[in-house]
N, C-alpha and C positions, 0 to 999 in steps of 0.2 A: 485433286479432290480436296474440298475444304471441310474441316471438322470444327465444331464450336462446342466448347465445354465451359463450365463455370468453376472458378477457384475463388480464393479470397486472400486478402492481406490485411495488415494492421497499420493504423496511423495513430500514434499515441497509444491509447488503450481502447480504441474503437476499431472494429472490423469493417471492411468494405468489400464488396464483391468485385471480382476481376474476370472479365471475359477473356478466355484463352482461345485464340483462333490459330489453327494449324493447317497450313496448306502444303500438300505434297504434289509436286508438279514435275514435268519432264525437264531435264537439264542436267548439267554436271552435278555430281554429289556435293551438296553444300547444306549447312545447318545454321540458320541465322535466327536470332531472337531479337525482336524490336519491341519498343514500348517502354523505354527507360529502364532496362534491366541493370541491376547492380552486378558486382563481380560474382556473388554466389549464384545469381540467376543465370548468368552467362555460362558458368561452369556446369550447369545442369545438362548441357549438350552431351558431355562425355558420360555423365552418370546415366542419363536416359539411354544412350546408345548401348552401354555395357549391360544395364539392367534388362533391356529387352532381349538382347542376345542370350544372356544367361538365364532368362525365363523361358527360352524355347521359341521365341518369335523372331521373325526376320526383320532386320532394320533396312528399310527401303533405300537403295543406293540412288537416290534422286535428290532434287532440290527441295529442301524443307524450310519453310518460313513460319515462325511463331510470332504472333502479335499479342501483346498483353495490354488490355485497355481497362481503365482510362490511361491514356498514354502520357498525361501530364504529371503523374505521380511516380516517383522512382520506386522500383521494387527491389528490396534489399536482400531478402531471405529465400531459402530454397523451398518455399511453399509450393512451387509450381512443377516440381519434378514429376509428380504423379499425373496431373492433368496433361502435361506435355507428352508424357509417354503414352497415355491413353489416346490423346489426340493424334499422334503419329500412327497408331494402329487403326484408328477409325478412318483417318484420311487416306490410308493406303489400302483400305478395304478388308482389313483383317479382323475387325470387330464391328458389331452393329452399333449404329450411332444412337438409336433411341433408348438404349438401356440406361444411359447416364443422364437423360433429360430430367431436370429439376434437382439434380444432386450437385453439391459443392464439393470439389475434390481438393484436398490439401495434405500433402505429405512429401517428405524428402525420400530419396531412394539411395540405397547402397548399390555398389557395382554388381552385386549378385541378386538384386531384385528385392531386398528386404525393405519394407516400409518403416521409415524412422520417424519418431515424433518430432514435431516442430513447435516452437513457441507461439502463443497467441491463438490457440484453437478455440478457447472459450469466446473471446470477442468475435472471431470468425463465425462460430456457430450462432451467436446472437444475431449477426448480420443476416445469416441464412434464414433464421426464423422471422426476422423483421420483414424480409422481402418475400415471405411465405413460400420458401423453397421446400422441396420435398424432404431433403435430408442432407447429411454430410457423409463423405467417405474419407476416413482418416486412418492413420496407423493405429494398431491396437493399443499402443501406449498412450494415445490421446483420447481413446474412446470414452473413458470414464469422465474425463473433463468435459467432453462435448455433451455427455448425457445430462449435465447439470442444466441444460437449456431444454425447456419443454416445447412441444409442438413440432418437433422435427424428428425424422428417423436418423439413427446413428449406426453406421456400418463400420466396424473396425476390422482391419485385416493385418496379418503379419507379413505377407509377401505379395509382390505384384502378381504372381501366378494365381493366388486366391482371388484377387480382384477380377482377373480375366476369366477364371472359372465361373464366378458369379455372373459376369456379363454374358457368357455363352450359355451356361446351364442353369442359372438361377440359384446356385448354391451360395449360401451366405454364412460367413463366420461372424456372428454377432457377439459383441462383448456384453455379457450379462443382461439383466432385465432393465426395464425403465427405472430411472431414479427420479424422485421428485426434485423440484427446484431448490429444496432446502438442503440437499446433500444427505449425509448419513447421520450426523450427530449434532446438528445445530439446535440450539435451545437447551442443550445439556450443559452442566457446569464443567469447565475444562479441568483436567487434572492439574494439581498444584505441586510442582517439584521444588520450588523455593518458597517456603511458607513464612508468613510474618511472625509466627510463634518463635522462630529462631532469633528474632531481634530482641535484645535486652535493652530496656530503657528507651530513650528517645521518644517519649510520649508525644511531644508536639510534632515531631516529624512523622510519626505514625498517623496522627490525626490529619496532618496536611496531605499525606498520601491518600487517606480515605476521602477527603474532600475533593482532591484532584480526580480520583477515579469516579466519584459520584457526579461531578459536574463537567468533566473533561477540561479541567483547568491546568495550564502550564505551571510547572513547579521548578524552583531553583533551590538546591541544597548546597549550603556553604559551610565550610568548617575544615579543620586540619585533617591531614591524612590519617586514616584509621578510625575516623569518627563513625563510619558506617554509611557513607553516602551511596556507594555502589551497592552495598548490601540491601539498602532500602529500595533503590531504584529497580533492582532486578526482581523485587517482590511485588511491584505494581501490577504486572499483567495478571497475577494470581487473584487480585481482588476486583478486576474489571469484569463486567457482566459478559456472558456468552454473546458471541456475534449473532445478530439476526441474519436471516437468509439474504436480504439485499446487501448487507455489509460484507458477508462472506463472498458473495459474487464479485463485489467491487475489489476486494483484496485478492481474490483468485485471478481476476483479470490482470491485475498489475503483476503478480508473480508469474503468470503465464507469459505475458509479453516480455518480461525480463528473463525468461528461460530458467526460472528457479523452481518450477514444479517438477518433481521427479516423475519418470514415466509411470503411468498407471494411477496417478493421483487424481482425486476428485476435488471438491471444494476445500479450500483452506478452512479449518475449523478453529484454529488458535489465533488469538490476536497477536499481531507481529510485535517483536521487540528487536529494535535495531540499535546498534551501538558502534557507529563508525569512529575510527581513530582521529586524532587531531590533525593528521597529515592527509586526510581525505581531500581530494581535489574538489573544486567548485562543481564540476560536472558530476563527480561521484556523489556529492551531497544533494544537489538540486536536480540532477538529470542532464542529459545531453549526449554528446558523442555521436558516432555513426548510428543511424537508425531513426531518431535518437532513442535512448533507453531511460527508464525511470531511475531517479536517484534515491538516496536513502530516505529523504523526506516522504517520497511516495511509497517506498517499500514499507514504511512505518504507518501507512494509512490505516485508520481505525485501530491503531495500536500505540505503541510507545516508541519515541525517538529519544534515546539517552545519549547525551553529549557530555562525556566525562572531561574534566579539565577544560571547561567551556572557554575561558579567556585565551587558551592557547590555540584555538581555531583561528584561521585567518580572518581578518576584519571583513573581507569580501564574503566569506562563508557565513559569518554571523549576521551581517547585514542582509545577505541573500535569504535568510530565514524569514525576514519581516513579511514579505508579500505572501509567502507560503503559509505563515501563521495567520495572517489576516484574511486572505481570500480562500484558503483551503485548496489551492491548486497551484501548479507550476506551469507557466506557459513558455514554450521554447519555439523559436523560429529556426528551422534547419532546412537547408537546400530548397528554399522557396516554399516550404510547408510550415504551417503553424499547428503545433500539437500541444495538448494540455494533459497533464498528469494530476490526478487527485492527490491531495496531501493534507488530509484532516487527521493529524497526529496529535498525541499528547506529548509535549516536550518536557523532559526532565533534564535539567542541567545540573552539573556538579562542579564546584570550584573550591579552591583554597581561599583563605581570607587575605593572603599575601603571596608574593612569588616564592618565598622560601617554605611556606606552609606551616610555620610555627606560630603565627599569630592566632591567639585564641586557644592555644594548647597549653594547659597548665604544666609547669615544670620544664618548659622549653622556652628559650629566649629568641624572639624574632630579631633578625639582623637586617631587615629591610628598612630603607628610609621612607619617610612619608611620600616623597616624590615617586619612588618605585611602587609603593602600594597604590597610589593614585593612578599611575600609568597602567598597572596590572588590571585594576578594576575598570579603568576607562576603556579597555579593549571591548567591553560589553557596552554597547551604546545605550543611551537613555531610551530611545524608542523600543529597543528590544526588551529592556527591563520593564517598560510600561506594559508590554504585552504578556509579561509573566505575572500571573495572578497570585501566586503563593511563593514566598521566600522564607526559608527556615535556616537559622544558624545552629549548627550542631557542635557539640563538644565531645571529647572522648568520654566514653562510659567508664566510671570508676571501676576498679578491679573487683571490689566486693559485690557490686551490682552485677557485673559481668559473670562472676563465678557463682553467686549464690541466689540471684533473683530468680523467681519462677518464670517459666516461659510466658511470653506475651500472648495476647489474643490471637487465635489462628486466622488464616486468610479466609477460610470458609465462613466464619462468623462475620467478619468485616464485609465480605462480598454480599451477604444477605442484606445488609443495610444499604450497600451501594445499589444493588438491584432494585430495592424498594424505592430509593430516590430516583433511579432512572425510570421506573414505571410512572412516577408522578410527572416527570418531564415528558415522557411519551404521550401521556394524556394531555398535558398542557400544550404541546406543540403538534397535536394531531392535525394532519392535513397541511403541514408546513415543511419546508426543507430542513428546518432547524431540528437537531437531535438532542443536543445537550445545552445546559445553561451557558456554557462558555461561548457557544455559537450565536447567542442572541444578538440581534441588531439593537441599535439604540431605541428604536420604536418599541421593540419587544421588551426591552428592559423597563420602559415606562409602563407597558401594559401588564407585565407579569411579575414585577418586583415592587409591589406596594409596601410602603413603610408605615408603621404606626407612628403617631406624632413624636413619641419619645425617641424612636429610632432615627427619625428624620432630623431631630435636633442634635443627636450624637454625631451623625454623619456631617451635618452642616458645620459643627465646631471643628471636626477633624479636617474638613476641607479648608477652612480658613487657617487653621493652625499649621498644617503641613504644607500648604501650597501645592497640593496634588494637581496633576493635569486632569483635564476633562476625561481623557481615556482611563486614567487611574480611578477616577470617581465612578465611572460606569462599571469598571471591573470589580470594584469593591462591592457594588450592588449585586453583581452576578455571583460573586463568591458567597455573599450573605444569603442570596436566594438558595444556593446549594446547601448551605448550613441549615437553613430553615427546612429544606426538603428532607435532610437527614433527621431532623426533629419532627417531621410530619406537620409543620406549621404552615398555614396558608399565608400569613402576613409576617413580614420580616420584623423582628423585635430588636430592642437595643443590644441584647447579648449577641445576636447574630452579627450585627454591625461591628461590635467591639472585637469579636473573634476574627472577623474578616480583616479588620485593620491591623491586627497583630502580625499578619503575614506580609505587611508592607512597611512596618516601622522597624526595620532592621538595618544595621550599619552598612551592609553591603550595598544598599540602595541609596545611601547618602553620599 
């Protein structure tokens, strides 16, 4: 007898439906799974066998063949334990087939029949909704994640026996009530654990942080150890605006696919902050490996990617950031499949001014030669620096300022100005894929970055004097647009251009 059920899998951060066909026929006892199963899928034979026996059902001593379609895509994860187990029972006549019509089943099984959460349930649920399926049947630990998708029924169970009771008797263990697509707390200001008021001095760096948050501009902090580079970078998420519902869904999809959502979690409500070490591999930074899996640039999507000691990252890693920064996605070809991971992050890099770290530090003598300094800074290529809109040189805060200066402006106050600037951008880019000023195309810069005559003259003189590239010219206009937004100005004025230029005329760029 043949049973047909629906399951789902993931490719990148997208879900797709999988037809699970189970045939139980006469012959010597044998259990085969075809359709490009990976190792984890092939091992489901033993999990299914034990889970059925320990749930009080007979495992048929017959020839069992399972086919997973589409057959041209390799299936890597144990999403199919549950539909295979149900398929065996249906095909052997122990369960009614029509009970599961229109449902997408996805869960791993333990040997005693417990349903275990699997990664990627959110994109799988979106695929079920897209194809107008009735609902999804998942482990209880995945139910709240699946409930973020509207338009489908979500059934969450703890054990295989509960699924079978529902199939026979109609009893259901539903997880909670319906959640709307925005989750529980989106649109609210996130709690701030690391506040800008803790930062003494560094007024220019604080201002650069505000501009970066308001316009989504990449930022480079350069200065000696102890100047406060990491302190500032870790306070950037606290002044970013709350994530809108579409952004939260995008971030949650990535974390779900990466297996970083804890059981029972819903939508991610906090903007990510990722800080990989200098020894992170290229695959760890950009994505790849078996699967493949999203890297740090994708885990930082719609949040902050902080690269401390930026010149110490491998040249391949630094150059690999270029396409991710420019296109907002990472494309990976793996095992004949092409997958893309979104990577619209706000990069914050931190570096010393020289290899020994003493350059620019009053009271300490740098021992580096000019050749060593040039080689150290040269590890960050010109094209990468061209894509960084804001660069600030920091010095150590004097003792009297550190000890006696009053606290700085708090993150909540700065965030209010950032949110106001983002509202202007939301209105400006309504109906477009662009979200922040930093994402504007060249045509959008011409459309939305008007200069008054004096500002145009200032920028023209700077262009001729500094020999800036065309990309740098465009980015200065983008930063000036953000500064004008913070001022509530419709037209970019000379002071906006001058302030934007301050963040490019620093020694580390020369």
